[in-house]
C-alpha positions in Angstrom: 137.9 32.6 63.9 140.8 33.9 61.9 143.5 35.8 63.6 142.9 38.9 61.5 139.3 39.0 62.5 140.2 38.6 66.2 142.6 41.6 66.0 140.0 43.7 64.3 137.4 42.8 67.0 139.8 43.7 69.8 140.6 47.0 68.2 136.8 47.8 67.9 136.3 46.8 71.5 139.3 48.8 72.7 138.1 51.8 70.7 134.6 51.6 72.3 136.2 51.4 75.8 138.5 54.3 75.0 135.5 56.4 73.9 133.6 55.4 77.0 136.6 56.3 79.2 136.9 59.7 77.6 133.1 60.3 78.1 133.4 59.4 81.8 136.5 61.5 82.2 134.9 64.5 80.5 131.8 64.1 82.7 134.0 63.9 85.8 135.9 67.0 84.7 132.7 68.9 84.0 131.3 67.9 87.4 134.5 69.0 89.2 134.4 72.3 87.3 130.8 72.8 88.3 131.7 72.1 92.0 134.6 74.5 91.8 132.4 77.1 90.2 129.9 76.8 93.0 132.5 77.3 95.7 132.0 80.7 97.4 134.7 82.3 99.5 134.0 82.6 103.2 132.0 85.8 104.0 130.9 86.3 100.4 127.2 86.2 99.6 125.9 84.3 96.6 124.4 86.5 93.9 120.9 85.2 93.1 120.1 85.0 89.5 117.5 87.7 88.8 114.9 86.8 86.2 114.8 88.9 83.1 112.2 91.7 82.9 109.1 90.8 81.0 108.4 93.3 78.2 106.2 93.6 75.2 102.8 95.0 74.1 100.0 94.4 76.5 96.4 94.5 75.5 93.4 95.2 77.8 89.7 94.9 77.1 86.7 95.7 79.3 83.1 95.2 78.4 80.1 96.4 80.5 76.4 96.8 80.1 75.8 98.8 83.2 75.9 102.6 83.7 75.5 102.3 87.4 78.2 99.9 88.4 81.7 101.2 89.2 83.3 97.9 88.4 83.6 96.0 85.1 85.4 92.8 84.0 88.8 93.3 82.3 91.0 90.9 80.4 94.7 91.5 79.9 96.8 89.6 77.3 100.3 90.0 75.9 103.5 89.4 78.0 101.0 88.3 80.8 97.4 87.1 80.6 94.8 87.5 83.3 91.2 88.2 83.9 90.3 90.7 86.6 88.2 93.7 87.6 88.4 97.3 86.7 87.4 99.4 89.7 86.5 102.7 88.0 87.1 106.1 89.3 84.0 108.1 90.1 85.6 111.2 88.6 84.3 112.9 85.5 87.6 114.8 85.1 89.6 114.3 81.8 92.3 112.5 83.9 91.4 109.9 86.5 92.8 106.7 87.9 91.2 103.2 88.0 92.5 100.2 89.9 92.7 96.8 88.1 92.6 93.9 90.5 93.4 90.3 89.7 93.2 86.9 91.5 95.6 86.4 94.4 95.6 90.0 95.5 97.7 91.5 92.7 96.7 94.9 91.3 98.0 98.0 89.5 96.7 101.5 88.8 95.7 102.8 85.4 95.7 106.6 85.0 93.9 107.5 81.8 93.5 110.9 80.1 90.7 111.6 77.6 91.9 113.3 74.5 89.0 113.2 72.0 85.4 112.5 72.9 82.3 112.5 70.6 78.7 111.7 71.0 75.6 111.6 68.8 72.0 111.2 69.6 68.9 110.4 67.6 66.0 112.5 69.0 63.3 110.2 67.4 64.6 106.8 68.5 66.6 107.9 71.5 69.6 105.9 70.2 72.9 107.3 71.4 76.5 106.4 70.6 79.8 107.8 71.8 83.5 107.3 71.5 86.4 108.4 73.6 90.1 108.2 72.8 93.1 108.9 75.0 96.2 107.7 76.7 97.0 105.7 79.8 99.9 104.9 82.2 100.4 101.9 84.5 101.8 102.2 88.0 101.5 101.2 91.6 101.6 97.4 91.1 101.2 95.0 94.0 101.9 91.2 94.2 103.1 89.8 90.9 102.7 93.2 89.3 105.0 95.0 91.7 107.1 97.5 89.8 104.9 97.4 86.7 105.3 100.3 84.2 103.7 101.0 80.9 101.7 103.3 78.8 99.5 103.3 75.7 96.4 104.4 74.0 92.7 103.5 74.6 89.5 103.7 72.7 86.0 103.6 74.3 83.0 102.8 72.1 79.5 102.8 73.5 75.9 102.7 72.5 72.6 103.0 74.4 69.0 103.7 74.3 68.0 106.8 76.3 65.0 106.7 78.7 62.0 108.7 77.6 60.0 111.3 79.6 56.3 110.8 80.2 55.6 112.9 77.1 57.8 110.5 75.0 60.9 112.7 74.5 64.4 111.4 75.1 65.5 112.1 78.6 69.2 112.9 78.7 69.1 113.2 82.5 68.0 109.7 83.2 70.1 106.5 83.0 69.8 104.8 79.6 67.4 101.9 79.5 70.0 99.9 77.5 73.7 100.4 77.4 76.9 98.7 76.2 80.5 99.9 76.4 83.7 98.4 75.2 87.1 99.7 76.2 90.2 98.5 74.2 93.7 99.6 75.1 97.2 98.5 74.2 100.8 99.7 74.7 104.3 98.7 75.9 104.5 97.2 79.4 107.5 96.2 81.6 107.5 94.0 84.6 110.8 93.9 86.5 
């Protein structure tokens, strides 16, 4: 091998070793800095890193085909996604509070206020339809929903077939013989 080539090879080898030495030194310096950064004076308590709050637009949908049950399935999606149960209030007041429960024992309250309700009936076919629109607020979270807050708007749409009297007229005082209701809601939510 020519002397010039040997010198060039040694310079390359030396250059690689120097780069490797710098990398090891940098790693050692970073590790030392990390250890020093973790050192906590005696008597001081470490500050736990608090996860950032979860925020965004949350959506809820509940679908039922029962006028007699006080529970209905509910699906939530947005910053969090879960399937659960809406435990409906028995109140017919314009403002009432439901409880949404989810697997693992987590829950929160949904206080909703009706703002605009309409209904139409067909006296010949006994077909009925209704809508309700309003606002809601979230509160009283437990488990992973502890501290939840939020608000938004909802729309209820429903259809049904009214029962008939013995004479064949529509009976508004009896439960419908067929019924479907869809509740859709959305609005900003915050989980601390």
